[in-house]
Each structure stands twice: as structure tokens, then as C-alpha cells.
Wavefront OBJ file of the C-alpha trace (Angstrom):
o trace
v -34.951 -53.955 45.040
v -34.079 -51.960 41.927
v -34.874 -52.918 38.358
v -31.930 -53.629 36.106
v -32.480 -52.957 32.419
v -30.173 -54.999 30.217
v -29.378 -53.323 26.910
v -26.667 -55.776 25.857
v -29.011 -58.688 25.089
v -30.591 -59.586 21.750
v -33.973 -61.317 21.871
v -33.833 -62.550 18.302
v -31.763 -61.950 15.203
v -32.078 -63.516 11.793
v -31.062 -62.663 8.259
v -31.052 -64.311 4.875
v -29.862 -63.065 1.527
v -30.550 -64.397 -1.953
v -29.858 -62.800 -5.322
v -32.728 -62.883 -7.808
v -32.399 -61.836 -11.416
v -35.393 -59.496 -11.809
v -35.809 -55.721 -11.936
v -36.571 -54.128 -8.553
v -39.863 -52.823 -9.980
v -41.108 -56.425 -10.193
v -40.328 -57.238 -6.549
v -43.466 -56.896 -4.408
v -42.594 -57.890 -0.836
v -45.971 -56.735 0.528
v -47.846 -59.042 -1.838
v -45.488 -61.913 -0.983
v -45.755 -61.383 2.778
v -49.535 -61.127 2.848
v -49.974 -64.147 0.564
v -48.044 -66.520 2.837
v -49.994 -69.397 4.315
v -50.530 -68.992 8.076
v -48.113 -71.815 9.008
v -45.419 -70.389 6.718
v -45.868 -66.912 8.201
v -45.593 -68.281 11.749
v -42.254 -69.923 10.896
v -40.886 -66.571 9.651
v -41.698 -64.262 12.562
v -40.830 -64.142 16.264
v -43.624 -65.296 18.605
v -44.273 -61.767 19.924
v -45.185 -60.575 16.412
v -47.812 -63.258 15.804
v -50.478 -61.391 17.749
v -49.926 -58.265 15.596
v -50.844 -59.764 12.220
v -53.922 -58.199 10.642
l 1 2 3 4 5 6 7 8 9 10 11 12 13 14 15 16 17 18 19 20 21 22 23 24 25 26 27 28 29 30 31 32 33 34 35 36 37 38 39 40 41 42 43 44 45 46 47 48 49 50 51 52 53 54
């Protein structure tokens, strides 16, 4: 039996875009991401990434 590696499949894909009226210098995505409540964070990431949160 030989292993077949499928490269044409996508495990997960998601995108969202929203325009906000603030200077880019005021956008702090790190602060936002790390201030999410645990349940909110879990809704935003694929299951495989949940074990990597520090």
C-alpha cells in the first residue's frame, strides 16, 4: 500500500473584511487577539490551533 498525499484539499478557509475609520497606528491586533475571552477565541480559530495558544 502506498500513501497518497492530497494537495488539492483545503482543511479550512475563512475571511472577513470590515472598514474602520481610524489611523493604522491606532490598530493593535495583538492586543485585541490576546484580550479575547476564551470562548470568543475558540470560535475564531480552527480546532487544531486551540492547543497552541499560550
